[in-house]
Kinemage of the C-alpha trace (Angstrom):
@kinemage 1
@onewidth
@group {chain A} dominant
@subgroup {mainchain}
@vectorlist {calphas} color= white
{ca met a 1} P 153.863 13.835 115.989
{ca phe a 2} L 155.972 16.709 114.695
{ca gly a 3} L 154.482 16.239 111.232
{ca lys a 4} L 151.018 16.560 112.720
{ca gly a 5} L 151.916 19.883 114.380
{ca lys a 6} L 153.203 21.284 111.107
{ca glu a 7} L 150.033 20.238 109.350
{ca glu a 8} L 147.925 21.964 111.989
{ca lys a 9} L 149.971 25.131 111.600
{ca arg a 10} L 149.518 25.032 107.833
{ca glu a 11} L 145.795 24.524 108.344
{ca val a 12} L 145.639 27.493 110.695
{ca lys a 13} L 147.491 29.619 108.143
{ca arg a 14} L 145.167 28.461 105.390
{ca asn a 15} L 142.168 29.340 107.536
{ca gln a 16} L 143.617 32.741 108.399
{ca lys a 17} L 144.356 33.415 104.754
{ca ala a 18} L 140.842 32.360 103.790
{ca thr a 19} L 139.427 34.581 106.535
{ca arg a 20} L 141.514 37.554 105.367
{ca lys a 21} L 140.417 36.911 101.808
{ca glu a 22} L 136.818 36.689 102.890
{ca leu a 23} L 137.093 39.899 104.912
{ca lys a 24} L 138.746 41.629 101.955
{ca ala a 25} L 135.985 40.458 99.643
{ca gln a 26} L 133.367 41.575 102.160
{ca lys a 27} L 134.976 45.028 102.453
{ca ala a 28} L 135.160 45.296 98.663
{ca his a 29} L 131.501 44.342 98.444
{ca glu a 30} L 130.531 46.891 101.097
{ca lys a 31} L 132.589 49.511 99.297
{ca asn a 32} L 130.850 48.701 96.021
{ca val a 33} L 127.445 48.840 97.746
{ca gln a 34} L 128.308 52.222 99.270
{ca lys a 35} L 129.590 53.458 95.940
{ca ala a 36} L 126.443 52.268 94.184
{ca glu a 37} L 124.256 53.878 96.876
{ca ala a 38} L 126.180 57.146 96.598
{ca his a 39} L 125.799 57.049 92.814
{ca lys a 40} L 122.094 56.332 93.197
{ca ile a 41} L 121.661 59.248 95.599
{ca lys a 42} L 123.642 61.498 93.252
{ca glu a 43} L 121.459 60.474 90.307
{ca gln a 44} L 118.301 60.985 92.376
{ca arg a 45} L 119.432 64.466 93.361
{ca lys a 46} L 120.356 65.207 89.770
{ca glu a 47} L 116.953 63.985 88.572
{ca ala a 48} L 115.150 65.927 91.323
{ca lys a 49} L 117.062 69.070 90.352
{ca lys a 50} L 116.214 68.495 86.698
{ca gln a 51} L 112.551 67.879 87.556
{ca ala a 52} L 112.424 71.006 89.723
{ca lys a 53} L 113.926 73.007 86.875
{ca leu a 54} L 111.345 71.626 84.440
{ca glu a 55} L 108.508 72.347 86.876
{ca lys a 56} L 109.788 75.878 87.407
{ca lys a 57} L 110.008 76.395 83.650
{ca ala a 58} L 106.511 74.943 83.171
{ca ala a 59} L 105.120 77.195 85.908
{ca lys a 60} L 106.848 80.189 84.343
{ca asn a 61} L 105.445 79.320 80.909
{ca lys a 62} L 101.995 78.843 82.430
{ca gln a 63} L 102.171 82.238 84.106
{ca lys a 64} L 103.302 83.742 80.821
{ca leu a 65} L 100.386 82.126 78.986
{ca glu a 66} L 97.986 83.252 81.714
{ca arg a 67} L 99.252 86.832 81.400
{ca lys a 68} L 98.678 86.574 77.669
{ca gly a 69} L 95.204 85.172 78.283
{ca glu a 70} L 95.970 81.937 76.440
{ca ile a 71} L 94.781 79.644 79.242
{ca leu a 72} L 91.160 79.674 80.412
{ca pro a 73} L 90.201 79.358 84.108
{ca asn a 74} L 89.271 75.706 83.498
{ca gly a 75} L 92.768 74.991 82.157
{ca gln a 76} L 91.750 74.747 78.498
{ca asn a 77} L 93.485 76.736 75.787
{ca phe a 78} L 91.979 79.948 74.479
{ca glu a 79} L 90.954 79.322 70.851
{ca pro a 80} L 90.439 82.662 69.054
{ca asp a 81} L 88.030 82.958 66.150
{ca gln a 82} L 89.809 84.099 63.008
{ca asn a 83} L 86.919 86.339 61.944
{ca lys a 84} L 86.234 87.889 65.376
{ca lys a 85} L 89.230 89.912 66.414
{ca ala a 86} L 90.531 93.466 66.452
{ca gly a 87} L 94.265 92.968 66.114
{ca ser a 88} L 95.773 91.967 69.450
{ca tyr a 89} L 93.420 94.272 71.394
{ca leu a 90} L 90.353 92.028 71.365
{ca gln a 91} L 89.906 88.373 70.429
{ca ile a 92} L 86.887 86.124 70.827
{ca asp a 93} L 86.727 82.411 71.644
{ca ser a 94} L 83.179 81.471 70.621
{ca ile a 95} L 83.729 77.794 71.472
{ca his a 96} L 84.359 78.424 75.173
{ca gly a 97} L 82.528 81.768 75.435
{ca tyr a 98} L 85.474 83.986 76.395
{ca met a 99} L 86.988 87.222 75.158
{ca arg a 100} L 90.645 88.211 75.555
{ca ile a 101} L 91.242 91.911 76.170
{ca lys a 102} L 94.584 93.670 75.901
{ca thr a 103} L 95.035 95.808 79.011
{ca gly a 104} L 98.649 96.909 78.557
{ca ile a 105} L 102.008 96.016 77.061
{ca ser a 106} L 101.996 92.183 76.943
{ca lys a 107} L 99.116 92.123 79.460
{ca tyr a 108} L 95.748 90.525 78.783
{ca glu a 109} L 92.584 89.715 80.680
{ca leu a 110} L 89.954 87.066 80.026
{ca arg a 111} L 86.224 87.786 80.378
{ca gln a 112} L 83.154 85.714 79.628
{ca thr a 113} L 81.287 87.042 76.605
{ca ser a 114} L 77.956 86.385 78.344
{ca asp a 115} L 78.907 89.006 80.976
{ca leu a 116} L 79.366 91.854 78.482
{ca leu a 117} L 76.798 94.617 79.039
{ca glu a 118} L 78.137 97.724 77.355
{ca cys a 119} L 80.785 99.003 74.981
{ca lys a 120} L 81.588 102.685 74.522
{ca val a 121} L 84.306 104.571 72.683
{ca phe a 122} L 85.830 107.696 74.153
{ca glu a 123} L 88.012 110.165 72.258
{ca arg a 124} L 89.529 113.456 73.378
{ca asp a 125} L 90.905 115.818 70.756
{ca ile a 126} L 93.061 118.902 71.331
{ca lys a 127} L 94.503 121.710 69.279
{ca glu a 128} L 98.202 122.226 68.692
{ca asp a 129} L 98.426 124.575 71.684
{ca gly a 130} L 96.807 121.942 73.941
{ca ser a 131} L 93.373 123.553 74.166
{ca pro a 132} L 90.436 121.161 73.689
{ca val a 133} L 88.790 120.892 70.283
{ca ser a 134} L 85.586 119.964 72.062
{ca ala a 135} L 84.527 118.851 75.515
{ca gly a 136} L 85.126 115.303 74.417
{ca lys a 137} L 83.109 112.525 72.821
{ca ala a 138} L 81.829 109.405 74.486
{ca ala a 139} L 79.163 107.379 72.778
{ca ala a 140} L 77.931 103.984 71.749
{ca gly a 141} L 78.949 102.866 68.277
{ca ala a 142} L 75.848 104.240 66.586
{ca ile a 143} L 76.860 107.759 67.608
{ca leu a 144} L 80.623 107.688 67.188
{ca phe a 145} L 80.675 105.496 64.099
{ca gly a 146} L 77.171 105.991 62.745
{ca pro a 147} L 74.297 103.478 62.411
{ca ala a 148} L 75.609 102.089 59.119
{ca gly a 149} L 79.258 102.090 60.042
{ca ala a 150} L 79.997 105.582 58.756
{ca ile a 151} L 82.316 107.574 60.984
{ca val a 152} L 80.558 110.537 62.608
{ca gly a 153} L 82.707 113.236 64.189
{ca gly a 154} L 85.702 110.977 63.784
{ca met a 155} L 88.733 111.152 61.578
{ca met a 156} L 86.808 111.913 58.391
{ca gly a 157} L 86.587 115.633 57.719
{ca lys a 158} L 89.158 116.586 60.378
{ca lys a 159} L 91.711 119.007 59.028
{ca gly a 160} L 94.274 121.457 60.290
{ca lys a 161} L 96.671 120.885 63.124
{ca asp a 162} L 94.348 119.133 65.565
{ca phe a 163} L 95.501 116.160 67.605
{ca cys a 164} L 93.990 113.200 69.394
{ca gln a 165} L 95.068 113.152 73.034
{ca ser a 166} L 93.352 109.892 73.958
{ca leu a 167} L 91.280 107.170 72.322
{ca met a 168} L 89.964 104.253 74.301
{ca val a 169} L 87.215 101.650 74.348
{ca arg a 170} L 85.413 101.126 77.622
{ca leu a 171} L 83.682 97.811 78.388
{ca arg a 172} L 81.270 97.041 81.229
{ca phe a 173} L 80.558 93.536 82.546
{ca lys a 174} L 78.058 91.941 84.911
{ca ser a 175} L 80.734 90.404 87.115
{ca thr a 176} L 82.417 93.673 88.155
{ca pro a 177} L 81.351 97.319 88.562
{ca glu a 178} L 84.663 98.621 87.203
{ca tyr a 179} L 85.032 99.402 83.535
{ca gln a 180} L 87.547 97.455 81.472
{ca gln a 181} L 89.518 99.881 79.336
{ca ile a 182} L 91.274 99.238 76.055
{ca arg a 183} L 93.675 102.121 75.463
{ca leu a 184} L 94.483 102.748 71.808
{ca ile a 185} L 95.995 106.249 71.937
{ca glu a 186} L 97.478 107.825 75.068
{ca thr a 187} L 99.839 110.425 73.686
{ca lys a 188} L 99.389 113.439 71.430
{ca thr a 189} L 98.807 111.997 67.963
{ca lys a 190} L 98.044 114.013 64.816
{ca leu a 191} L 94.573 113.466 63.426
{ca gly a 192} L 94.709 111.849 60.007
{ca ser a 193} L 98.069 110.201 60.660
{ca thr a 194} L 98.535 106.497 59.948
{ca ile a 195} L 98.683 105.727 63.669
{ca tyr a 196} L 95.433 107.605 64.308
{ca arg a 197} L 93.614 106.003 61.376
{ca leu a 198} L 94.752 102.529 62.392
{ca ser a 199} L 93.739 103.063 66.036
{ca tyr a 200} L 90.374 104.450 64.961
{ca gln a 201} L 89.655 101.452 62.759
{ca ile a 202} L 90.595 99.109 65.615
{ca ala a 203} L 88.190 100.974 67.912
{ca lys a 204} L 85.477 100.642 65.296
{ca arg a 205} L 86.130 96.911 64.899
{ca ile a 206} L 86.029 96.389 68.674
{ca gln a 207} L 82.705 98.227 68.759
{ca glu a 208} L 81.251 96.046 65.992
{ca ile a 209} L 82.311 92.787 67.682
{ca cys a 210} L 81.063 93.885 71.107
{ca asn a 211} L 77.729 95.145 69.747
{ca glu a 212} L 77.169 91.734 68.168
{ca ile a 213} L 77.939 89.993 71.477
{ca ile a 214} L 75.744 92.382 73.473
{ca leu a 215} L 72.880 91.771 71.051
{ca ser a 216} L 73.332 87.995 71.348
{ca asn a 217} L 73.193 88.415 75.145
{ca gly a 218} L 69.671 89.807 74.733
{ca ile a 219} L 70.618 93.357 75.709
{ca val a 220} L 69.049 96.133 73.668
{ca thr a 221} L 71.116 99.325 73.579
{ca lys a 222} L 69.686 102.753 72.956
{ca pro a 223} L 70.124 103.907 69.338
{ca glu a 224} L 71.313 107.291 70.553
{ca glu a 225} L 72.861 108.716 73.671
{ca pro a 226} L 74.013 112.287 74.334
{ca ala a 227} L 77.728 113.027 74.312
{ca leu a 228} L 79.101 112.426 77.780
{ca ser a 229} L 80.934 115.571 78.767
{ca asp a 230} L 81.043 114.279 82.347
{ca thr a 231} L 82.517 110.918 81.375
{ca pro a 232} L 84.845 109.649 84.139
{ca glu a 233} L 88.492 110.311 83.415
{ca leu a 234} L 90.843 107.522 82.506
{ca ser a 235} L 92.282 105.706 85.493
{ca ser a 236} L 95.423 107.148 87.031
{ca gln a 237} L 97.537 104.308 85.650
{ca asn a 238} L 100.204 105.798 83.377
{ca tyr a 239} L 102.395 103.918 80.995
{ca ser a 240} L 106.019 104.934 80.712
{ca val a 241} L 107.587 106.471 77.631
{ca ala a 242} L 109.385 103.156 77.092
{ca asp a 243} L 106.024 101.339 76.976
{ca glu a 244} L 104.706 103.823 74.426
{ca ile a 245} L 107.800 103.441 72.261
{ca ala a 246} L 107.443 99.649 72.487
{ca lys a 247} L 103.842 99.946 71.326
{ca phe a 248} L 104.800 101.938 68.228
{ca lys a 249} L 107.751 99.610 67.586
{ca ala a 250} L 105.260 96.732 67.459
{ca leu a 251} L 103.205 98.682 64.905
{ca leu a 252} L 106.381 99.231 62.880
{ca asp a 253} L 107.279 95.536 62.998
{ca asp a 254} L 103.746 94.650 61.854
{ca gly a 255} L 104.113 97.032 58.906
{ca ala a 256} L 101.254 99.245 60.139
{ca ile a 257} L 103.432 102.386 60.185
{ca thr a 258} L 106.543 103.476 58.314
{ca gln a 259} L 110.048 103.901 59.731
{ca glu a 260} L 109.704 107.676 59.326
{ca glu a 261} L 106.456 107.752 61.309
{ca tyr a 262} L 108.008 105.595 64.023
{ca asp a 263} L 111.106 107.809 64.255
{ca ala a 264} L 108.953 110.960 64.437
{ca lys a 265} L 106.783 109.495 67.202
{ca lys a 266} L 109.842 108.301 69.127
{ca lys a 267} L 111.403 111.782 68.980
{ca gln a 268} L 108.101 113.291 70.150
{ca leu a 269} L 107.868 110.910 73.115
{ca leu a 270} L 111.499 111.534 74.089
{ca gly a 271} L 111.048 115.292 73.742
{ca leu a 272} L 113.804 115.597 71.151
């Protein structure tokens, strides 16, 4: 009888021990599950943070490409023709029918080539004392550059201490009444200088490309137009001295101007 009681006690102890062991194992399992869940949540947050960072970077790159005019409205890439461009100021994508226009420092705008109606070049020259050389010139390419590409009233034959105060190309499109302006010279630049000659040739190239597009659009331009003394002034948007210096630094990096010309222009802009 006493032996039976001892056996029952041992059995109870065994059961209690087994229960404690089972509870311990259950707690360890729950702890492992919680740990695994916490790790999973941590990894999910880490992945979400990484994904958000990638999306932010992608959005930033997309905005950058859009500012540069490298992405078309339909999401396709702008594919410039190698033989239809005027430096970085104007590039044509004949495949998709778009033109990319430089509107400022690292700023571009896309326009459909089929919307192009008109292209004019405007130049204002001044003397060393700031007085105007003439009332100004604004004309289609046949007047400013001549019917066969010869430069009329342009840099050829200009001597003395005259300067170009502004040189721009003005484009007009069907889709908007405002003119799109490509500004080539905005500060006092000596006529005959490398910067002036380069800017003038770019203006001429822009005119040639645009005239070809306008002709393909079925628009016949007048062979001659009178000089526009009442041409609207440039818009009130002014670029800072830093922007101008950056523009000439880009020309220096491209090898278009010498270090001496860049230094002289920089001193002029800074008033040194």
